[in-house]
Backbone as numpy.savetxt, mean C-alpha at the origin, in Angstrom:
# Nx Ny Nz CAx CAy CAz Cx Cy Cz
-15.45 0.70 3.41 -16.13 2.28 2.82 -15.47 2.93 2.58
-13.88 3.37 3.93 -13.48 4.35 4.12 -12.40 4.73 2.37
-12.66 3.87 1.27 -12.09 3.61 0.39 -12.22 5.45 -0.61
-11.16 5.41 -1.29 -11.33 6.54 -2.41 -10.59 6.20 -3.30
-10.94 4.94 -3.05 -10.50 4.81 -4.64 -12.10 4.94 -6.62
-13.29 4.69 -6.20 -14.09 5.18 -6.85 -14.04 6.80 -7.53
-13.83 7.58 -6.08 -13.08 8.95 -6.55 -12.45 9.30 -7.38
-11.75 8.42 -7.32 -9.45 8.26 -7.99 -10.07 7.93 -9.59
-10.50 7.18 -9.64 -10.78 5.82 -10.78 -11.83 6.74 -12.01
-12.92 7.11 -11.29 -13.88 7.99 -12.18 -13.59 8.80 -12.47
-13.26 10.08 -11.65 -11.87 11.12 -12.09 -10.57 11.14 -13.61
-10.47 10.07 -13.52 -9.97 9.62 -14.54 -9.85 9.36 -15.35
-11.58 8.70 -15.43 -12.11 8.24 -16.32 -12.81 9.50 -17.20
-13.07 10.67 -16.63 -13.62 11.76 -17.44 -12.45 12.85 -17.82
-11.13 12.05 -16.67 -10.25 13.27 -17.94 -9.88 12.55 -18.99
-9.47 11.35 -19.06 -9.02 10.25 -20.33 -10.59 10.02 -21.53
-11.49 10.92 -21.64 -12.76 10.48 -21.67 -13.44 8.91 -22.14
-13.64 8.33 -21.02 -12.73 6.75 -21.30 -14.96 6.40 -20.98
-15.48 5.13 -21.21 -16.85 5.75 -20.84 -17.18 3.90 -20.31
-16.95 5.03 -18.63 -17.07 3.50 -17.89 -17.24 3.89 -16.86
-16.98 3.62 -15.76 -17.08 3.80 -14.22 -16.31 3.19 -13.35
-15.76 3.13 -11.99 -15.73 2.25 -10.93 -16.40 2.46 -9.95
-17.25 1.37 -9.57 -17.74 0.84 -8.44 -16.80 0.09 -7.36
-17.42 0.49 -6.40 -17.14 -0.27 -5.38 -17.75 -1.74 -4.64
-17.44 -2.22 -5.18 -18.03 -3.62 -4.17 -18.17 -4.50 -3.30
-19.40 -4.69 -2.07 -18.82 -4.93 -1.39 -19.38 -7.01 -1.24
-18.46 -7.72 -0.97 -18.13 -9.36 -1.44 -18.19 -9.91 0.18
-18.45 -10.03 0.15 -18.02 -12.11 1.54 -16.95 -12.58 1.08
-16.35 -12.85 1.77 -15.40 -14.07 1.93 -15.12 -15.48 0.14
-16.54 -15.79 1.93 -17.23 -16.82 0.18 -17.76 -16.48 -0.37
-17.73 -15.68 -0.96 -18.60 -15.71 -2.87 -17.48 -14.71 -3.39
-16.21 -14.44 -2.98 -14.90 -14.06 -3.68 -14.95 -14.87 -5.44
-15.26 -15.77 -5.24 -14.42 -16.35 -6.58 -15.68 -16.13 -7.62
-17.05 -16.35 -6.75 -18.16 -16.16 -8.39 -18.57 -14.98 -8.86
-17.72 -14.16 -7.83 -17.92 -12.34 -8.14 -16.85 -11.93 -8.83
-15.56 -12.88 -8.35 -14.04 -12.21 -9.82 -15.13 -13.44 -10.96
-15.32 -14.54 -11.34 -15.71 -15.35 -12.59 -16.84 -14.46 -12.61
-17.46 -13.65 -12.53 -18.35 -12.57 -12.95 -18.20 -11.58 -13.36
-16.89 -10.61 -13.34 -16.10 -9.58 -13.82 -15.99 -9.93 -15.28
-15.74 -11.30 -16.27 -16.00 -11.20 -17.24 -16.90 -11.15 -18.41
-18.16 -12.18 -17.50 -19.40 -11.75 -18.52 -20.03 -10.94 -18.10
-20.17 -9.69 -17.41 -20.33 -8.77 -17.06 -19.70 -7.69 -17.10
-17.78 -7.73 -18.67 -18.00 -6.65 -19.17 -16.70 -5.45 -18.93
-16.07 -6.12 -17.30 -15.67 -5.35 -16.72 -13.95 -5.31 -17.32
-13.46 -4.19 -16.55 -11.75 -4.85 -17.68 -11.50 -5.23 -16.66
-11.28 -4.90 -15.26 -10.79 -5.54 -13.93 -11.64 -5.20 -12.87
-10.46 -5.12 -11.90 -10.85 -4.89 -10.36 -9.74 -4.36 -9.56
-9.96 -3.36 -8.25 -9.07 -4.18 -7.30 -9.06 -4.59 -6.21
-8.22 -5.31 -5.21 -8.91 -6.37 -4.27 -8.61 -5.65 -2.82
-9.04 -5.32 -2.27 -9.07 -5.07 -0.56 -9.01 -5.39 -0.33
-9.07 -5.43 1.48 -8.54 -5.66 2.93 -10.65 -6.77 2.45
-10.67 -8.00 3.17 -10.77 -9.19 3.62 -9.27 -9.81 2.42
-9.70 -10.23 1.33 -9.04 -11.03 0.26 -8.05 -10.71 -0.68
-6.73 -9.67 -0.54 -6.04 -9.80 -1.07 -5.27 -11.12 -0.84
-5.40 -11.77 -0.20 -4.45 -13.93 -0.55 -5.18 -14.44 -0.41
-6.60 -14.94 -0.56 -7.77 -15.88 -1.37 -7.19 -15.51 -2.79
-7.29 -14.37 -2.90 -7.22 -14.04 -4.43 -6.31 -14.20 -5.14
-5.72 -14.83 -4.23 -4.16 -15.75 -5.37 -4.79 -17.08 -5.46
-5.79 -17.53 -4.75 -6.07 -18.82 -5.51 -7.44 -18.46 -6.50
-7.12 -17.67 -6.91 -9.06 -17.89 -7.65 -8.07 -17.30 -9.57
-7.13 -16.40 -9.23 -6.73 -16.17 -10.67 -6.48 -17.17 -11.82
-5.99 -16.89 -12.40 -5.83 -17.76 -13.90 -4.37 -18.17 -13.79
-3.99 -16.63 -13.48 -2.81 -15.91 -14.00 -2.09 -14.72 -13.12
-0.86 -15.68 -12.04 -0.61 -14.89 -10.80 0.93 -14.32 -11.15
1.25 -12.99 -11.16 2.61 -12.77 -11.76 3.70 -12.12 -10.51
4.77 -12.64 -10.28 5.79 -13.27 -9.43 5.93 -12.31 -8.32
5.77 -10.48 -8.48 5.23 -9.75 -7.15 3.96 -10.01 -6.74
3.02 -10.97 -6.96 2.04 -11.20 -5.99 2.32 -12.39 -5.69
3.25 -13.21 -6.04 3.91 -14.15 -5.64 4.47 -13.65 -4.33
5.66 -13.00 -4.75 6.50 -12.73 -3.68 6.18 -12.49 -2.43
4.93 -11.19 -2.77 4.28 -10.07 -1.82 3.19 -11.41 -0.93
2.23 -12.48 -1.98 1.34 -12.97 -1.31 0.61 -12.48 -0.74
-0.55 -11.40 -1.61 -1.79 -10.86 -1.65 -1.51 -10.14 -3.14
-3.27 -10.13 -3.91 -2.62 -9.29 -4.83 -3.69 -8.05 -4.25
-3.84 -7.37 -5.44 -4.04 -5.63 -5.20 -4.75 -5.35 -6.46
-4.69 -6.53 -7.25 -5.39 -5.56 -8.91 -5.97 -7.07 -9.87
-6.94 -7.20 -10.26 -7.00 -8.04 -11.03 -7.08 -7.47 -12.78
-6.56 -8.02 -13.79 -7.70 -7.69 -14.64 -7.42 -8.63 -16.13
-9.21 -8.41 -15.82 -10.30 -9.43 -17.62 -9.57 -9.65 -18.47
-8.40 -10.66 -19.16 -7.96 -11.00 -20.52 -8.82 -10.98 -21.69
-8.80 -10.63 -22.57 -9.75 -10.78 -23.35 -10.28 -12.37 -23.57
-10.09 -13.16 -23.36 -10.03 -14.57 -23.45 -11.37 -15.01 -22.37
-11.12 -14.14 -21.23 -11.82 -13.69 -20.20 -11.65 -14.14 -19.30
-10.42 -14.88 -18.99 -9.86 -15.56 -17.67 -8.81 -14.74 -17.16
-8.33 -14.42 -15.82 -8.17 -13.64 -14.74 -6.65 -13.30 -14.33
-5.81 -12.38 -15.34 -4.36 -12.18 -13.71 -4.65 -11.17 -12.92
-3.59 -11.88 -12.47 -3.61 -10.36 -11.23 -1.57 -10.71 -10.50
-2.07 -9.77 -10.08 -0.92 -8.90 -9.84 -0.81 -7.41 -8.46
-0.10 -6.95 -7.79 0.06 -6.39 -6.46 0.72 -5.26 -6.84
0.06 -4.29 -7.45 0.36 -2.40 -7.32 0.82 -1.51 -6.31
0.86 -2.64 -4.93 0.76 -1.40 -3.93 2.50 -1.35 -3.67
3.54 -2.46 -3.96 4.48 -1.61 -3.51 5.11 -0.34 -5.06
5.06 -0.84 -6.02 5.32 -0.25 -7.10 4.58 1.65 -6.27
2.99 1.73 -6.12 2.42 3.09 -5.63 3.51 2.93 -3.94
3.89 3.20 -3.85 4.58 2.47 -2.21 5.68 3.46 -2.27
6.75 2.91 -3.59 7.69 3.38 -3.58 7.90 4.45 -4.34
7.12 5.12 -5.57 7.26 6.07 -6.40 5.82 7.22 -5.62
5.71 7.05 -5.07 4.62 8.10 -3.25 5.84 8.95 -3.05
7.05 7.93 -2.58 8.03 8.36 -1.45 8.92 9.26 -2.55
8.91 8.33 -4.46 10.15 9.63 -4.93 9.56 10.72 -5.23
8.20 10.79 -5.40 7.79 12.01 -5.89 7.54 12.87 -4.67
7.81 12.69 -3.79 7.90 13.73 -2.60 9.98 14.29 -2.14
10.21 12.98 -2.36 11.56 12.71 -2.37 12.64 12.05 -2.48
13.00 12.96 -3.73 13.12 12.36 -5.15 14.74 12.08 -5.39
15.68 12.47 -3.70 17.18 11.51 -4.47 16.86 10.36 -2.65
15.32 9.84 -2.09 15.74 9.01 -1.14 16.06 7.72 -1.77
16.81 7.38 -1.10 17.49 5.88 -1.03 16.77 4.92 -0.31
16.50 3.45 -1.09 16.10 2.29 0.16 17.36 2.07 1.16
18.36 2.21 0.42 19.53 1.22 1.10 20.23 2.57 1.73
20.05 3.78 2.00 20.38 4.62 2.66 20.49 4.15 4.39
19.46 2.99 4.72 19.98 3.55 6.24 19.06 2.20 6.16
18.87 1.90 8.24 17.96 0.46 8.40 16.43 1.15 7.90
15.50 0.50 8.00 13.73 0.76 8.26 13.38 0.16 8.67
12.22 0.67 9.08 11.29 0.32 10.78 9.97 0.05 10.21
9.90 -1.19 9.33 8.33 -1.14 9.46 6.96 -1.74 10.62
6.10 -0.68 10.44 5.59 -1.69 11.98 4.06 -1.75 10.88
4.19 -3.46 11.44 3.05 -4.27 11.11 3.23 -5.11 10.06
2.68 -6.25 9.81 3.43 -7.01 9.28 1.98 -8.06 8.23
0.53 -7.55 8.28 0.49 -7.67 7.64 0.31 -7.11 5.60
-0.48 -7.15 4.71 -0.29 -7.27 3.54 -0.08 -5.87 2.73
0.27 -4.99 4.03 0.84 -3.75 3.13 1.96 -3.36 3.56
1.97 -4.69 4.90 3.87 -4.43 4.93 4.54 -5.02 3.95
3.78 -6.14 4.07 4.70 -7.39 2.96 4.90 -6.60 1.61
3.64 -5.64 0.79 4.17 -5.20 -0.32 5.00 -4.04 -0.11
5.32 -3.29 1.09 6.75 -2.84 1.98 7.91 -3.61 1.71
7.69 -3.96 2.34 8.93 -4.70 2.79 9.65 -5.89 1.62
9.20 -6.50 0.83 9.02 -6.49 -1.04 9.55 -5.61 -1.74
9.36 -3.96 -1.43 9.65 -2.72 -1.87 11.20 -2.31 -1.45
11.32 -2.81 -0.49 12.77 -2.02 0.25 13.13 -2.92 0.11
13.57 -4.67 0.29 14.00 -5.36 -0.50 14.32 -5.36 -2.04
13.50 -5.23 -2.61 13.80 -5.50 -3.97 15.40 -3.68 -4.65
15.40 -2.86 -4.03 15.60 -1.57 -3.80 17.11 -1.68 -3.15
17.05 -2.35 -1.93 18.81 -2.74 -1.97 18.44 -2.17 -0.58
17.89 -2.44 0.03 18.20 -2.03 1.46 18.19 -3.10 2.33
19.17 -3.03 3.45 20.11 -3.80 3.97 19.54 -4.34 4.93
19.24 -3.82 5.85 18.58 -3.96 7.33 17.18 -3.37 7.60
15.98 -4.51 7.49 14.71 -4.52 7.53 13.51 -4.82 9.34
13.99 -4.40 9.86 12.98 -4.32 10.92 11.56 -4.38 11.21
11.02 -5.86 11.26 9.49 -5.88 11.30 8.65 -5.74 12.34
8.33 -4.60 13.09 6.86 -5.26 14.66 6.46 -5.53 14.23
5.55 -6.41 14.63 3.97 -6.26 14.73 3.22 -6.46 16.83
2.38 -6.78 16.42 2.07 -7.13 17.91 2.19 -8.57 18.04
1.75 -9.17 17.04 2.25 -10.86 16.73 3.01 -11.25 16.69
4.38 -11.65 17.24 5.68 -12.08 16.75 6.18 -13.04 15.90
5.09 -14.56 16.00 5.31 -15.68 14.86 4.31 -14.64 13.14
3.81 -14.04 13.20 3.12 -13.11 11.65 4.77 -11.89 11.41
5.60 -11.86 12.56 6.95 -10.43 11.68 7.81 -11.43 10.99
8.26 -13.39 11.93 8.31 -13.86 11.91 8.57 -14.28 11.04
7.15 -14.71 10.39 6.96 -15.36 8.85 7.42 -14.53 7.76
8.10 -13.44 7.17 8.46 -12.06 6.68 10.01 -13.06 6.67
10.40 -13.00 7.43 11.33 -12.97 7.25 12.02 -14.43 6.94
11.45 -15.32 7.32 11.16 -16.72 6.09 11.33 -16.64 5.38
10.36 -15.65 4.76 10.13 -15.98 3.09 10.84 -14.93 2.18
11.21 -13.51 3.00 11.97 -12.55 2.01 13.60 -13.20 2.87
13.95 -13.34 4.17 15.02 -14.09 4.76 16.16 -12.67 4.79
17.07 -12.88 4.40 18.47 -11.28 5.16 17.92 -10.18 3.34
17.30 -8.78 4.30 17.81 -8.57 5.47 16.55 -8.30 6.29
15.43 -8.58 6.69 14.58 -9.12 7.41 14.52 -9.51 8.67
14.82 -8.72 9.45 14.36 -9.46 10.47 13.33 -8.54 11.55
13.10 -10.05 12.70 11.46 -9.16 13.45 11.88 -8.94 14.79
11.83 -8.27 14.99 12.13 -7.06 16.26 10.13 -7.85 16.99
10.12 -7.84 18.58 9.74 -7.95 19.29 8.67 -6.56 19.76
7.40 -6.69 19.71 6.16 -5.00 19.72 6.87 -4.60 21.34
6.74 -4.76 22.34 7.62 -4.64 23.47 9.35 -4.03 23.15
10.33 -4.08 21.59 11.26 -3.53 21.78 11.28 -2.43 20.55
9.24 -1.93 21.17 9.56 -1.55 19.35 9.82 -0.18 19.40
10.32 0.35 20.17 11.08 1.86 20.79 12.40 1.83 20.34
13.05 0.60 20.34 14.33 0.32 20.94 14.43 -0.10 19.27
14.16 0.00 18.40 13.72 -0.38 17.48 14.20 0.87 16.70
13.71 1.78 16.83 13.29 2.77 15.70 15.00 3.69 16.33
16.10 3.11 16.51 17.43 4.01 17.20 18.46 3.47 15.31
19.10 4.45 15.51 19.87 4.20 13.78 18.65 4.70 12.98
17.33 4.58 12.66 16.26 4.35 11.78 16.48 5.31 10.55
16.55 4.74 8.97 16.46 6.20 8.26 15.21 6.06 8.03
14.36 5.13 8.41 12.98 4.63 7.09 11.95 4.44 8.49
11.11 4.91 8.54 9.58 3.99 9.71 8.36 4.21 8.42
8.01 3.37 8.96 7.07 2.71 8.02 5.51 2.13 8.95
4.49 2.82 8.70 3.88 2.18 9.62 2.11 2.08 8.35
2.49 0.18 8.59 1.09 0.13 7.31 0.08 -0.79 8.48
-0.21 -0.42 10.09 -1.33 -0.56 9.95 -1.95 -0.18 10.21
-3.27 -0.33 10.85 -5.06 0.60 9.96 -4.42 1.83 11.66
-4.26 1.38 12.10 -3.67 2.72 13.52 -3.17 3.90 13.02
-4.14 4.85 13.69 -4.21 5.88 13.22 -5.52 7.11 11.77
-5.82 5.47 11.66 -6.22 5.89 10.25 -8.58 6.41 11.59
-9.18 6.92 10.96 -10.36 7.55 11.39 -11.40 6.08 12.02
-11.65 6.58 13.19 -11.97 5.41 13.89 -10.83 4.53 14.69
-10.14 4.60 14.02 -8.98 4.15 14.74 -7.82 4.37 16.21
-7.63 3.95 16.73 -6.45 4.31 17.72 -5.43 5.03 17.64
-4.35 6.06 17.65 -3.48 6.27 17.26 -2.03 5.32 17.58
-0.91 5.25 16.33 0.05 4.32 16.28 0.01 4.47 18.00
0.27 3.01 18.78 1.00 3.06 19.86 2.19 3.04 19.65
3.65 4.86 19.87 5.07 4.08 19.17 5.48 5.22 19.88
6.35 5.48 20.67 6.89 7.06 21.00 8.29 6.83 19.87
8.62 8.41 19.85 9.44 8.72 18.11 10.64 8.75 19.09
11.33 9.23 20.01 12.11 9.08 21.64 12.72 9.02 20.46
13.41 8.04 20.17 14.64 7.58 19.48 15.16 7.50 18.21
13.94 7.84 17.92 14.63 7.86 15.77 14.85 8.87 15.55
16.07 9.12 14.71 16.48 10.12 14.33 16.18 11.33 13.71
16.65 12.30 13.65 15.19 13.28 13.29 16.14 13.90 11.31
16.59 12.71 11.40 17.11 12.87 9.75 15.98 11.67 8.85
14.96 10.74 9.84 15.03 10.04 9.11 13.59 10.08 8.27
13.29 9.42 7.77 11.61 9.17 6.49 11.26 8.90 7.32
9.44 9.12 7.56 8.31 8.50 8.67 7.52 8.87 7.44
7.03 7.77 7.01 5.53 7.38 6.19 4.68 6.78 6.72
3.28 6.81 6.46 1.70 6.24 6.78 1.53 6.05 5.44
1.12 3.92 5.56 0.55 4.08 4.06 -1.33 4.39 4.51
-1.37 4.75 5.42 -3.58 5.23 6.20 -2.83 6.63 5.30
-4.31 6.94 4.49 -4.71 8.61 4.09 -5.95 8.45 4.71
-6.76 8.30 5.67 -8.14 8.95 6.14 -8.07 8.81 8.03
-7.13 9.81 8.42 -7.27 11.39 8.22 -6.04 11.23 7.13
-5.15 12.25 6.30 -3.98 12.03 4.87 -2.60 12.26 6.44
-3.01 13.47 6.85 -2.21 13.00 8.33 -2.75 13.02 9.39
-2.14 11.23 9.30 -2.23 10.79 10.80 -1.52 11.69 12.02
-1.62 10.75 13.08 -1.40 11.09 14.03 0.24 10.64 14.30
0.70 9.70 13.87 2.03 9.46 13.40 3.17 10.98 12.71
1.95 11.48 11.71 3.31 12.11 10.70 2.79 12.77 11.90
1.51 13.37 12.46 1.55 15.00 13.12 2.78 14.71 13.55
3.39 13.98 14.85 4.39 13.95 15.54 5.84 13.68 15.51
5.59 13.02 13.78 6.87 12.98 13.20 7.53 14.84 12.79
6.46 15.20 12.11 6.10 17.22 11.93 6.63 17.51 12.38
6.49 17.54 13.32 6.07 18.50 15.03 8.20 17.67 15.43
8.66 17.56 15.57 9.46 17.12 15.99 10.92 17.24 14.91
10.51 17.68 14.07 11.87 18.46 12.47 11.53 16.56 12.00
10.74 16.18 11.95 10.87 14.93 10.72 10.31 15.31 8.95
10.85 14.14 8.26 11.17 14.75 7.94 9.43 13.65 6.59
8.13 13.55 6.18 6.96 13.05 6.16 7.04 12.49 4.56
5.63 11.66 4.63 5.49 11.50 3.51 3.76 9.87 3.97
3.03 10.92 3.50 2.03 10.45 3.78 0.76 9.77 2.33
0.22 8.63 3.26 -0.13 8.04 2.20 -0.97 7.87 1.18
-2.50 9.31 0.96 -2.56 9.36 -0.46 -1.92 9.01 -1.49
-0.54 9.24 -1.47 0.65 9.26 -2.99 0.50 7.91 -2.95
0.24 6.68 -2.69 0.08 5.06 -2.50 -0.37 4.62 -3.15
-1.77 5.09 -2.73 -2.57 4.89 -3.51 -3.41 5.52 -5.27
-2.72 6.93 -4.75 -3.22 6.81 -6.56 -2.13 6.72 -7.20
-0.93 5.95 -6.66 0.58 5.97 -8.04 0.18 4.68 -8.57
-0.52 3.78 -7.58 -0.63 2.50 -7.90 -1.87 2.41 -8.97
-2.65 3.05 -8.49 -3.71 3.59 -9.99 -2.83 3.02 -11.45
-1.52 3.86 -11.10 -1.10 4.01 -12.67 -0.76 2.24 -13.47
-0.35 1.67 -12.82 0.47 0.03 -13.62 -1.11 -0.51 -13.86
-2.72 0.17 -12.93 -3.59 -1.10 -12.75 -4.58 0.14 -14.54
-3.77 0.79 -14.57 -4.37 1.62 -16.02 -4.32 1.06 -16.52
-2.82 1.15 -17.31 -1.84 0.64 -17.63 -2.56 -1.49 -18.01
-2.36 -1.70 -17.36 -2.81 -3.42 -17.89 -4.69 -3.31 -18.45
-5.12 -2.20 -17.63 -7.00 -2.09 -18.30 -7.08 -1.62 -19.24
-6.52 -0.22 -19.78 -6.85 0.14 -21.02 -5.16 0.70 -21.31
-4.14 0.75 -21.61 -3.05 0.46 -22.34 -2.44 2.22 -21.69
-3.50 2.67 -20.77 -3.09 4.42 -20.38 -1.92 4.03 -19.00
-0.63 4.97 -18.63 -0.31 5.73 -17.95 -0.76 6.82 -17.52
-1.51 6.63 -16.64 -2.35 8.86 -15.85 -1.23 8.76 -15.55
-1.08 10.47 -15.81 -0.18 11.30 -14.70 -1.05 11.58 -14.01
0.22 11.45 -12.61 -0.34 11.65 -11.26 -0.40 13.70 -10.59
-1.57 14.43 -10.80 -0.92 15.60 -11.37 -2.32 15.76 -9.97
-1.09 17.37 -9.74 -1.82 17.87 -7.72 -3.67 17.97 -7.91
-4.29 18.62 -9.14 -4.99 18.15 -9.71 -6.16 17.69 -9.21
-5.46 16.31 -9.17 -5.63 14.77 -9.44 -5.99 14.51 -7.68
-4.66 15.04 -6.94 -4.86 15.03 -5.30 -5.57 15.60 -4.53
-5.34 16.93 -5.55 -6.46 17.61 -4.69 -8.19 17.71 -4.72
-8.03 16.65 -5.46 -9.63 16.66 -5.66 -10.19 15.10 -5.20
-9.72 14.32 -4.84 -9.66 13.10 -3.58 -9.03 13.34 -2.17
-7.94 14.92 -1.93 -7.80 14.84 -0.84 -8.76 16.05 0.30
-9.58 16.42 -1.16 -10.95 17.27 -0.95 -11.65 15.66 0.04
-12.24 15.54 -0.11 -13.66 14.46 0.58 -12.98 13.71 1.56
-11.33 13.98 2.03 -11.50 13.60 2.93 -10.72 14.43 3.59
-10.38 15.79 3.96 -10.90 16.02 4.44 -12.17 17.19 5.05
-13.13 16.57 3.92 -14.26 16.54 4.49 -15.24 16.08 5.18
-14.48 14.22 5.98 -14.98 13.58 6.76 -15.15 14.20 8.41
């Protein structure tokens, strides 16, 4: 219900003169397979997949690319001309491109990265950091076995840290990323004190409702550079549109302002 994807994609439809619409579909987990199989006969070009369906979609799509398999979750499905379903994950692309748009000189290997959370969003972030050469990725999660699962799957440079050690894990970090829902509208703020985080570190939050989460506000007050989660949503639309329509839509200030205005009204 918090998603701004319909506003984003319908804006792009209008900008590019496409006759179509992007609609939110509330699907129960037990109905995911028939819903996805119904895309082709209903004339859909594809769809995005969100919580709680990202992992289940891996078992339903006919073709799953290496990115989605490595991340272990699907964020985008394309209906091929023969009606088969091709699945990928664009979250990692969106995460990196969002940072680079705001911080062009950013490098994943600039120093230790701390990732809070171990769900689908965390998997995409860890994958993108590892692919770009990060040498030290500290995953902190309330349930440590989930963090340790990322260590087993991604290997070095990922290491798991206990939740009670989360403040110590920030020492010397060059990047902090919140991938949990804490800080989202209706959720409590992330339980994290930034005292041990270097002020040179970049702080990111993949939550975008609100645009400035309590974590980002606290980081900005102490002098850290921050990147909000809205750009991740906007940039992950680019490879989706390339797959669906053969178009790479520019992520313009006007597009961001259009989507952000709806968030500020909530």
